N, C-alpha and C positions, 0 to 999 in steps of 0.2 A: 439603478439601471435606467429608469425613465429620464433622469436628469442627464445622463451621458448620451442617451439616444437623441434627446432634444438638442443637445449641443452639437452632436455629429450632423444632424439634419440641418441645423442653422448654418454650420460651416460649409456643408455641401451646397446649400442654396446660394451662399455668397460666392462660392467658387464658380458655380454654373451660371449665375445671372449674367455676367458679361458675355459669355458664349451664346446664350439664348438671345440677348439683345443684338449681337452682331449678326446672327442668323436671320432675325426678323428684318434687320436693316438691309441685308443682302437680298432677301425676298422682295422687299418693297422697291429697292433699286433695280432689280431685274425686271419688275413689272413696268417701271417708268422708262427703263432704257429700251424697251421694245416699241416705243412710239405709240401710234394710235391703234385702237382695237376696232376693227370693222366686223360687223356681224349682220346676219339675217336670221329671222325667227319665223316660225309658224306658231299660231296660238289657237287655243280652244278656250271658250269662255261662256259664262252664263250671265245674262243681263236682265235686270228687273226694273223697268221704268215705273215710277209712281203712277198708280191708276191705270196702268197699261198691261199688255200681254208680255210675260217673261219669255225669253228665248235663249237658245243654245246655239253657238256658232263657231265657225272655223275661219281663221284668216288665211289668205293666200300666201304662199312662200315669198312672193315678191312684194308683199304689202307692208312688211315691218323691217325697217333697216336701222342699224345702230352705228354710231361712231363714238367710241369712248376715248377719253383722254386720261390715261393712268398718271398717277403722281407718286412721289416717294412716300407720302403719308398714307394713312388708311382711308382718306376721303378723295374721291375723284368725281368727275362728272361725265355724263354721256348724253349726246344728242340722239333723239329717236324721231323717226318720221315714217308715216305710212300714207297711202293715198288709194283712191278708188275712182273708177269711172264706170257708170252703167247707163245704158240706153235701152229704149223699149218702153213705150208709155211715157216717154219724156227723157230728159237727160239729168243725171245726178252725179255730181263731182264732189269729192272730199279730198282735202289735204290736211294732214294732222301732224304738225311739228310739235316737239316737246323736249324738255330737258329733265334729267334725273340726276340726283346726287347719289353716289355709290359709296357705301361704308363697308370696309373689309371687316370680317368677323374672324376672330381667332388668329392663328398663325398661317400666313400665306407662304406656301412652299415655293411657288414660282408664279410668273405672270399668268399662267394658264391653269392653275390648280388652287382655287380658293373659294371661300364662301363669302357672301355679302348680303346686306340688306339695302334697299333703295327707296327713296321718296322722290316724287316729282310732280310736274304739272305739264299739261299740254292744252293746245287750243285746236279744235277740229273746225276747220273752215269749210263750210258747206254751201254749195250752189245747187239749187234744184229748179228744174224747168219742166213741170209735168205737161203732158200733151193737153192742150186746150185750157190750161190753167195759168195762173200768174207765177212768174219767176220770182223766187226769193233767194236770198243769201244771208249768211250770218255766221256766227261763231258759237261753239259750245265749249266751255271751259271744263277741264277735268283735272282732279288731283288723284294721285295713285301712290301705292306703296307695295313692296314685295320683298321676298327673300329668295335667294338663288345660289347657285354654285356653278363654277367652271371646272370641268374635268379634262385632263390632258388627252389630246388626240393628235399624236405627232407633234408638230410645231404649232398646231392650232388647238382649239378647245371646244368641247361640246358644252353647251350651256343650258341649264334648266332654271326656270323661275316661276314661283307662285305669286300671284298678285291680286290686289283688290283695287277698285277704282270707284270714284263718285263723280258723275257729270252733273253740272248745273243746268237748269232748264233754259230754253230759249223760246219764248212765246211766238216770236215772228216765224220761226221754223216749225213750230208745233212740236218741239222736243221737250219732254218732261225731265225732271230730276231722275237720274238713273244710277243704280248701284250695279257694279259688275265684279265678278270673281272669275279667275281662270288661271291658265298655265301657258308659258311660252317655252318652246324648245328650239334651239338654234345652234349655229356654229359661229365661232369667233376666229378671226385671223388678225395678225399684227403686221404693221408696215412702218 
């Protein structure tokens, strides 16, 4: 009985394999055929600088913008950038461009319904001019990684991502090595 059951399962697997492969290819092609993914996120996170005070924060909805470039394979890339401007007691400007590689996990049913993991790097360009102080500028390099999912919402997608990051110190700016952990929630649209 076991011998026959094993044979039946092996034959069923050989028959189903081409159909499964075609379905995966259609899902990947559907993702790539929808052009670029545009998205905006809000994020919440906890940062812990070495030798400094840890903090919890929320990013503004206009502060985190994404442009993704889907491909027919499981790997694609995404450009991300954010910026901020603050005045009062001086002027503080940041511009933070970065790039992430996205790796699909499991079977993607469509361009707006899949799970992924991501790794990337960014450079936070900072200019600070405190009142009565010396103006300084420089860059802080960060590496990051995360896991996330896209969930259909009409022709768009809701997107959720958990991430970790590590920023290198910059002594000129007085920025220490910093570890961060958090979550992003956002919307994605295709064009």
